[in-house]
C-alpha positions, -999 to 999 in steps of 0.1 A, spaced: 589 272 -476 561 267 -502 557 229 -509 550 239 -546 586 251 -549 598 216 -540 573 199 -563 584 221 -592 621 215 -585 616 178 -583 598 178 -617 627 197 -633 653 174 -617 635 143 -629 629 155 -665 662 175 -668 642 201 -687 621 231 -679 601 227 -711 592 190 -704 586 197 -667 563 227 -674 542 205 -697 540 178 -671 530 203 -644 507 222 -667 523 256 -658 541 280 -680 579 278 -684 585 313 -670 564 305 -639 583 272 -634 617 290 -638 606 317 -613 595 291 -587 629 273 -589 648 306 -586 628 315 -555 637 281 -540 674 287 -548 673 322 -533 655 309 -501 681 281 -497 710 303 -507 724 277 -531 724 270 -568 705 238 -574 706 235 -612 735 238 -637 718 256 -666 749 261 -687 745 231 -710 718 219 -734 705 196 -706 698 207 -671 721 191 -645 719 190 -607 746 206 -587 760 189 -556 736 210 -536 708 201 -560 714 164 -556 711 168 -518 680 189 -520 664 166 -546 667 136 -523 653 155 -493 626 171 -514 613 137 -524 611 126 -488 593 158 -478 567 155 -507 561 119 -499 555 127 -463 530 154 -473 512 129 -496 510 104 -468 497 131 -444 470 141 -470 460 105 -476 456 99 -438 435 131 -435 413 119 -463 404 89 -441 385 113 -419 359 119 -445 347 83 -440 346 71 -475 328 100 -489 354 99 -517 384 79 -526 401 58 -553 414 23 -550 438 11 -577 437 -27 -580 456 -49 -604 438 -80 -615 450 -107 -639 427 -112 -670 417 -148 -661 406 -137 -627 388 -104 -633 359 -117 -653 354 -150 -633 357 -142 -596 353 -105 -590 323 -90 -608 298 -99 -581 322 -87 -554 328 -54 -572 290 -49 -577 283 -54 -540 312 -31 -530 299 -3 -553 264 -7 -539 277 -3 -503 303 24 -511 291 43 -541 315 72 -536 346 51 -538 360 46 -572 376 12 -581 402 17 -608 409 -18 -621 441 -26 -641 441 -58 -661 476 -73 -662 497 -102 -650 505 -109 -614 543 -102 -618 534 -68 -632 511 -62 -602 539 -69 -578 561 -43 -595 534 -17 -597 526 -21 -560 563 -16 -553 563 16 -573 531 30 -559 511 27 -591 487 2 -575 473 0 -540 463 -37 -541 471 -66 -564 456 -100 -571 484 -124 -577 492 -161 -581 514 -176 -554 543 -177 -548 551 -140 -548 587 -129 -556 602 -112 -526 572 -118 -505 587 -100 -475 578 -67 -493 541 -74 -491 512 -81 -468 494 -111 -482 460 -126 -478 452 -160 -495 419 -160 -513 413 -194 -530 429 -225 -543 423 -247 -574 442 -275 -590 456 -270 -625 443 -293 -653 457 -302 -687 434 -288 -715 436 -305 -749 414 -305 -780 387 -332 -781 406 -353 -807 440 -352 -789 456 -386 -782 454 -379 -745 417 -367 -746 403 -399 -731 428 -402 -703 416 -396 -667 450 -383 -655 484 -376 -669 519 -367 -656 536 -335 -666 566 -356 -679 543 -371 -706 539 -336 -721 576 -331 -729 570 -334 -767 538 -313 -767 536 -278 -780 524 -254 -752 501 -224 -753 510 -204 -722 505 -170 -706 531 -142 -712 562 -140 -690 546 -114 -668 522 -140 -655 531 -162 -626 512 -191 -640 537 -192 -669 566 -194 -645 549 -221 -625 544 -243 -655 580 -237 -668 597 -243 -635 578 -276 -628 585 -288 -664 622 -282 -658 620 -301 -626 605 -330 -647 635 -328 -670 623 -309 -700 619 -273 -713 583 -267 -725 581 -258 -762 560 -226 -762 544 -220 -796 519 -193 -785 517 -169 -756 490 -145 -746 475 -125 -718 440 -138 -725 429 -173 -714 400 -174 -739 425 -168 -768 447 -196 -754 417 -220 -753 409 -212 -789 445 -220 -799 440 -254 -781 407 -260 -799 425 -253 -832 449 -281 -824 479 -258 -821 490 -268 -786 480 -278 -751 478 -257 -720 473 -258 -682 445 -238 -666 426 -238 -633 399 -265 -630 370 -240 -629 381 -225 -663 385 -260 -678 352 -272 -666 334 -242 -680 344 -250 -716 324 -269 -742 332 -306 -737 325 -313 -774 356 -292 -782 379 -298 -752 390 -324 -728 402 -315 -693 426 -340 -677 438 -342 -642 475 -338 -635 486 -363 -608 524 -360 -609 532 -334 -599 499 -319 -586 500 -283 -596 480 -258 -575 467 -224 -585 468 -203 -553 452 -169 -555 461 -141 -531 456 -104 -525 488 -84 -517 496 -48 -506 528 -30 -497 544 -31 -463 562 1 -470 534 24 -483 504 39 -465 472 21 -473 441 43 -473 410 36 -453 391 29 -485 417 3 -496 416 -14 -462 378 -14 -464 381 -32 -497 404 -58 -483 380 -66 -454 351 -66 -478 367 -92 -501 377 -113 -471 341 -114 -459 326 -120 -494 349 -149 -502 340 -166 -469 363 -183 -444 401 -182 -448 413 -209 -473 435 -238 -463 467 -222 -476 485 -201 -450 500 -166 -453 537 -163 -445 543 -157 -407 542 -122 -393 516 -108 -417 489 -89 -399 453 -87 -408 444 -53 -423 427 -37 -393 425 0 -391 457 16 -378 
């Protein structure tokens, strides 16, 4: 059986259209139709109901569709493992990085990795940690940088990277600007500028606010921390950001104030799927990041999570 026949059949089954599937596969519609017919003849069963305006799977088609997906995934895994044998002469690593993290913590690591492994392409996707979790699940990403805690952490291998406390950021003329510390409960009447809902930091702030007895009033949300700080400078709200970000800002425009009740911690980790094959290139990246960021941090990974040694 030609694996292409299964690939073409899967595309038709997914798109429910020969026209759409042929565009997706970049083949002509007659070629695609012929391939599916050959598969049906080889199996001795009709897989597609072509009588209506929309293609439908027959009972046999449903069965073959499920099996074909398993076969093609096994082939992809086998090919990926064979690619390991070329010893990083090529390869692509897809990494999801939240915006606040990408520009502050990883440029030097990425530069050093590219110098050591020039033939490995790093494909960086800038998005929130929650989105990274979903894209690792779906196979769109190999590795994600996320803020702890991770939803459904049993699905992922996890390696903690670093930890910082969160601080309150206000404009320089704010009534709280001269305070050395503040409680979260004192912010119940403040307008908040927060990350979008696909960012774990947003959920961290909201959940702890609720634990203190109030729902934060979010007046602006963004995926970009620099936009958020400008909203704070414009006296439109307050926000909570990692200490390193707060300390990097102009003290003539901002005041960074310690939170002492509760103490909120920004814990950064690298995650990858327990269910999907991880290429040698991706495992090399994991080890490289661990080495470049020094000794393991004080936060602990969940029990049972192995180090990413070669399998």
